[in-house]
C-alpha positions in Angstrom: 0.0 0.0 0.0 2.8 2.4 0.8 4.4 1.8 -2.6 1.1 2.4 -4.4 0.6 5.5 -2.4 4.1 6.9 -3.3 3.4 6.1 -7.0 0.1 7.8 -6.9 1.6 10.9 -5.2 4.3 11.1 -7.9 1.7 10.9 -10.6 -0.1 13.8 -9.0 3.1 15.9 -8.8 4.2 15.0 -12.4 2.4 17.6 -14.7 1.4 16.6 -18.2 3.9 17.3 -20.9 1.9 20.2 -22.2 2.5 21.9 -18.8 5.9 20.5 -18.1 7.5 22.2 -21.1 6.6 25.6 -19.5 7.8 24.7 -16.0 10.4 26.7 -14.1 11.7 23.5 -12.5 15.0 22.2 -13.9 14.0 18.6 -12.8 10.6 18.7 -14.5 12.1 20.3 -17.7 14.8 17.6 -17.9 12.2 14.8 -17.4 10.1 16.3 -20.1 13.1 16.5 -22.4 14.0 12.8 -22.1 10.3 11.7 -22.3 9.9 9.5 -25.4 6.3 10.7 -25.6 7.5 14.4 -26.2 6.2 15.5 -29.6 7.9 17.8 -32.2 5.6 20.7 -31.3 6.2 20.4 -27.6 9.9 20.1 -28.1 9.9 23.3 -30.1 7.9 25.0 -27.4 10.4 23.7 -24.8 13.3 25.2 -26.8 11.7 28.7 -27.2 12.9 30.4 -24.0 16.4 31.9 -24.7 17.4 31.3 -21.1 16.5 27.5 -21.2 19.3 25.8 -19.1 22.0 24.0 -21.2 21.4 20.8 -19.2 17.8 20.6 -20.6 19.0 21.1 -24.2 21.7 18.4 -23.8 19.1 16.0 -22.4 16.8 16.7 -25.3 19.7 16.1 -27.7 19.9 12.6 -26.4 16.2 12.0 -27.1 16.9 9.9 -30.3 13.3 9.9 -31.8 13.0 13.7 -31.5 16.4 14.4 -33.0 15.2 12.7 -36.2 12.9 15.7 -36.7 14.4 18.4 -38.9 12.9 21.3 -37.1 14.0 20.1 -33.7 17.6 19.5 -34.9 17.7 23.0 -36.2 16.1 24.6 -33.1 18.7 22.8 -30.9 21.7 24.0 -32.9 20.5 27.6 -33.1 19.6 27.9 -29.5 22.1 30.3 -27.7 22.4 28.0 -24.7 23.2 24.8 -26.6 26.5 23.3 -25.5 29.1 23.7 -28.4 29.8 20.0 -28.6 26.1 19.3 -29.2 25.7 22.0 -31.9 28.9 20.9 -33.7 27.9 17.2 -33.7 24.5 18.0 -35.2 25.7 20.2 -38.0 26.5 17.4 -40.4 22.9 16.1 -40.0 21.4 19.4 -41.1 20.1 20.1 -44.6 21.9 22.5 -46.9 19.5 25.4 -46.4 19.3 24.8 -42.7 23.1 25.3 -42.6 22.7 28.5 -44.6 20.0 29.7 -42.2 22.4 29.2 -39.3 25.2 31.2 -40.9 22.7 34.2 -41.1 21.1 33.9 -37.7 22.5 36.6 -35.3 22.1 34.6 -32.1 24.1 31.7 -33.3 27.7 31.8 -31.8 30.5 32.8 -34.2 32.3 29.4 -34.0 29.1 27.5 -34.8 28.4 29.8 -37.8 32.0 29.2 -39.0 31.6 25.5 -38.7 28.3 25.6 -40.6 30.0 27.6 -43.4 32.8 25.0 -43.5 30.2 22.3 -43.8 28.4 24.1 -46.6 31.7 24.7 -48.4 32.4 20.9 -48.4 29.0 20.2 -49.9 29.3 22.6 -52.9 30.7 20.0 -55.2 27.8 17.6 -54.6 24.7 19.8 -54.5 22.4 20.6 -57.4 22.6 23.6 -59.8 19.4 25.0 -58.3 20.7 24.8 -54.7 23.9 26.5 -55.8 21.9 29.3 -57.4 19.9 29.8 -54.2 23.0 29.8 -52.1 24.7 32.3 -54.5 21.7 34.6 -54.1 21.1 34.3 -50.4 24.0 32.8 -48.5 26.7 34.5 -46.5 29.5 36.5 -48.1 32.0 33.7 -47.6 29.8 31.2 -49.5 29.2 33.8 -52.2 32.9 34.3 -52.5 33.5 30.6 -53.1 30.7 30.5 -55.7 32.4 33.2 -57.7 34.8 30.5 -58.8 32.1 28.3 -60.3 32.4 27.4 -64.0 28.6 27.9 -64.5 28.2 31.5 -65.4 24.7 31.8 -63.9 26.0 30.9 -60.5 29.0 33.2 -60.7 26.8 36.1 -61.8 24.3 35.5 -59.1 27.0 35.4 -56.5 28.3 38.7 -57.8 24.9 40.3 -57.0 24.8 38.8 -53.5 24.3 41.8 -51.1 26.6 40.1 -48.5 29.5 39.8 -50.9 32.2 42.3 -49.7 34.7 44.2 -51.7 37.5 42.5 -49.9 36.2 39.0 -50.8 35.9 40.0 -54.5 39.4 41.4 -54.5 40.7 38.2 -52.9 39.1 36.1 -55.7 40.4 38.4 -58.5 43.9 38.0 -57.2 43.7 34.2 -57.4 45.1 32.6 -60.5 41.9 30.5 -60.6 39.6 33.4 -61.3 37.9 32.8 -64.7 37.9 35.0 -67.8 34.1 35.1 -67.5 34.3 36.4 -63.9 36.9 39.0 -64.8 34.8 40.2 -67.8 31.7 40.4 -65.6 33.4 42.4 -62.9 34.9 44.8 -65.5 31.5 45.6 -66.8 29.6 45.6 -63.5 27.9 48.8 -62.7 28.8 48.7 -59.0 32.0 46.7 -58.7 33.9 48.2 -61.7 33.7 51.6 -60.0 35.5 50.5 -56.8 39.2 51.6 -56.7 40.5 48.4 -55.0 38.6 46.2 -57.4 40.1 48.2 -60.3 43.6 47.7 -58.9 42.9 43.9 -58.6 41.7 43.9 -62.2 44.9 45.7 -63.3 46.8 42.8 -61.7 44.8 40.1 -63.3 46.1 38.6 -66.6 42.5 38.1 -67.9 41.6 41.8 -68.0 41.3 43.1 -71.5 43.5 45.9 -72.8 40.5 48.2 -73.3 39.4 47.8 -69.7 42.9 47.9 -68.3 43.4 51.2 -70.1 40.2 52.6 -68.7 41.1 51.6 -65.1 44.7 52.9 -65.5 43.7 56.3 -66.9 42.9 58.1 -63.7 45.9 56.8 -61.8 49.1 58.7 -61.3 52.0 57.3 -63.3 54.0 56.3 -60.1 51.0 54.5 -58.7 50.3 52.7 -61.9 53.9 51.6 -62.2 53.8 50.2 -58.6 50.6 48.3 -59.3 52.0 46.8 -62.5 55.0 45.5 -60.7 52.9 42.8 -59.1 50.6 42.4 -62.1 50.1 39.2 -64.1 49.1 41.2 -67.2 51.2 40.4 -70.3 54.4 42.5 -70.5 53.2 44.0 -73.8 50.0 45.3 -72.1 51.9 46.7 -69.1 54.2 48.5 -71.5 51.3 49.9 -73.5 49.6 51.2 -70.3 52.8 52.8 -69.0 53.6 54.4 -72.4 50.1 55.7 -72.7 50.3 57.2 -69.3 53.7 58.7 -69.9 52.5 60.2 -73.1 49.5 61.8 -71.4 51.8 63.4 -68.8 54.0 65.0 -71.4 51.0 66.9 -72.9 
């Protein structure tokens, strides 16, 4: 009778899951998190409070059935209190666009964002053209930077229009020997990027820049500055000589 009485008392004290996920008690929250009857919706409700204790999130991450749910996995990784080892171990189980979402979510810690970007970068060679186009349009600047090197012109051109692409990233790509002639031509004629001084300098150092565009970008530069830029340029010697002679001729008139 005493055992039955204790069990009955515990049943009375144990709130239903719908209430337990809103509890302020760490013990009740942890029991709810490990409960195999916890549904996807209730798990997402449990994860909503930004101050949810890390211990509860870790307990939930060990609830195998729930972690098969896409929304729950993502909610666990992006929660600001999730232990790093839990977040990092779940990244490889996330879908491509969930990873992209993480890289753009302000509350996600910087190291988790970086790991999500690394994971995305390793997938670029295996994902579809449509996925690459979506990433080129919407992903972080680091992903857009990598997609500038794609052979498919549509992907490269879309990445060039990505609002998160920085001038520094574009300059970095243009100074690489792997930058394509298509990319160089696109940047040379781009209404925004072709007007940036540092981008123009990078183009003057790229061997795939046409003579016509190199002449246009060299024209406003002082001779001494142009000469310094061309010292580290991969432009053909004949093009360099033409640019310097043209500039010297202008200075004598």
